[in-house]
Each structure stands twice: as C-alpha cells, then as structure tokens.
Short mmCIF file of the C-alpha atoms (twelve columns), coordinates in Angstrom:
data_MODEL
# 
_entry.id   MODEL 
# 
loop_
_atom_site.group_PDB 
_atom_site.id 
_atom_site.type_symbol 
_atom_site.label_atom_id 
_atom_site.label_alt_id 
_atom_site.label_comp_id 
_atom_site.label_asym_id 
_atom_site.label_seq_id 
_atom_site.Cartn_x 
_atom_site.Cartn_y 
_atom_site.Cartn_z 
_atom_site.pdbx_PDB_model_num 
ATOM 1  C CA . MET A 1  18.060 -5.478 32.770  1 
ATOM 2  C CA . PHE A 2  15.039 -3.212 32.141  1 
ATOM 3  C CA . ALA A 3  17.091 -0.855 30.023  1 
ATOM 4  C CA . TYR A 4  18.249 -3.662 27.914  1 
ATOM 5  C CA . ALA A 5  14.732 -4.840 27.333  1 
ATOM 6  C CA . ILE A 6  13.651 -1.351 26.290  1 
ATOM 7  C CA . HIS A 7  16.658 -1.255 23.882  1 
ATOM 8  C CA . GLU A 8  15.732 -4.542 22.410  1 
ATOM 9  C CA . ILE A 9  11.928 -3.419 21.834  1 
ATOM 10 C CA . ARG A 10 13.208 0.023  20.320  1 
ATOM 11 C CA . SER A 11 15.622 -1.813 18.053  1 
ATOM 12 C CA . ALA A 12 12.965 -4.228 16.769  1 
ATOM 13 C CA . GLU A 13 10.617 -1.317 16.219  1 
ATOM 14 C CA . LEU A 14 13.193 0.549  14.177  1 
ATOM 15 C CA . ARG A 15 13.897 -2.578 12.040  1 
ATOM 16 C CA . ARG A 16 10.120 -2.860 11.329  1 
ATOM 17 C CA . GLN A 17 9.951  0.788  10.341  1 
ATOM 18 C CA . ALA A 18 12.956 0.380  8.045   1 
ATOM 19 C CA . ALA A 19 11.362 -2.724 6.469   1 
ATOM 20 C CA . ASP A 20 8.140  -0.839 5.795   1 
ATOM 21 C CA . ALA A 21 9.988  2.169  4.295   1 
ATOM 22 C CA . ARG A 22 11.809 -0.297 1.890   1 
ATOM 23 C CA . LEU A 23 8.532  -1.841 0.961   1 
ATOM 24 C CA . VAL A 24 7.036  1.556  0.220   1 
ATOM 25 C CA . ARG A 25 9.998  2.608  -1.833  1 
ATOM 26 C CA . GLU A 26 9.857  -0.582 -3.875  1 
ATOM 27 C CA . ALA A 27 6.122  -0.219 -4.528  1 
ATOM 28 C CA . VAL A 28 6.647  3.380  -5.707  1 
ATOM 29 C CA . ARG A 29 9.447  2.298  -8.001  1 
ATOM 30 C CA . SER A 30 7.338  -0.494 -9.489  1 
ATOM 31 C CA . ARG A 31 4.373  1.849  -10.007 1 
ATOM 32 C CA . ARG A 32 6.625  4.375  -11.831 1 
ATOM 33 C CA . ALA A 33 8.103  1.643  -13.977 1 
ATOM 34 C CA . ALA A 34 4.668  0.482  -14.919 1 
ATOM 35 C CA . ARG A 35 3.507  3.891  -15.864 1 
ATOM 36 C CA . ARG A 36 6.534  4.470  -18.014 1 
ATOM 37 C CA . ALA A 37 5.997  1.102  -19.738 1 
ATOM 38 C CA . GLU A 38 2.304  2.145  -20.487 1 
ATOM 39 C CA . ALA A 39 3.339  5.623  -21.590 1 
ATOM 40 C CA . PRO A 40 2.573  6.455  -25.271 1 
ATOM 41 C CA . GLY A 41 5.502  6.082  -27.452 1 
ATOM 42 C CA . GLY A 42 7.083  3.606  -25.021 1 
ATOM 43 C CA . ALA A 43 9.280  6.124  -23.202 1 
ATOM 44 C CA . ALA A 44 11.721 4.038  -21.374 1 
ATOM 45 C CA . GLU A 45 13.742 6.899  -20.080 1 
ATOM 46 C CA . PRO A 46 12.454 9.789  -17.931 1 
ATOM 47 C CA . ALA A 47 11.451 12.786 -19.978 1 
ATOM 48 C CA . GLU A 48 13.736 15.831 -20.024 1 
ATOM 49 C CA . SER A 49 12.814 18.693 -17.574 1 
ATOM 50 C CA . HIS A 50 10.703 21.429 -18.961 1 
ATOM 51 C CA . THR A 51 12.485 24.042 -17.018 1 
ATOM 52 C CA . ALA A 52 15.999 23.382 -18.297 1 
ATOM 53 C CA . GLY A 53 17.793 26.655 -19.127 1 
ATOM 54 C CA . ARG A 54 15.002 28.920 -17.897 1 
ATOM 55 C CA . GLY A 55 14.237 30.647 -14.706 1 
ATOM 56 C CA . ARG A 56 16.513 32.173 -12.136 1 
ATOM 57 C CA . SER A 57 20.189 31.425 -12.018 1 
ATOM 58 C CA . ARG A 58 21.572 29.238 -9.257  1 
ATOM 59 C CA . PHE A 59 24.083 31.699 -8.171  1 
ATOM 60 C CA . PRO A 60 23.503 35.436 -7.403  1 
ATOM 61 C CA . ARG A 61 25.123 38.133 -9.606  1 
ATOM 62 C CA . THR A 62 28.275 39.625 -8.350  1 
ATOM 63 C CA . ALA A 63 28.633 43.321 -7.715  1 
# 
C-alpha cells in the first residue's frame, strides 16, 4: 500500500509539472505573437534567416 501511495503522489506531481510547462509554452507563444503584431510593417510571418546559404556545409566534403 505504501508503494501505491508513493506512486499516486509522484503521478500527481508529474501532472502538475506538465501543466506548468504547458502554461509556460502558451505564455511564450502569446508573447511572440504580441511582438509580431507590434512589429513595424506588421510582419505576420517570421522573418527569413540571415544565415541562409552562408557558412559551413551540413555535410563534410568527400575525399
């Protein structure tokens, strides 16, 4: 019975942690959406990457 009680406590704690993580993700998403809405020019989509096409290749050169 003791092991079952520990299991229930741990399960409830994991559910609380998951709910907190969901709340944080939702807050981050809403902040990003608010920043994009306030951006000059009304940029609704995310901007393109500045590093596209430059830098090191993903794959090493073959011999």
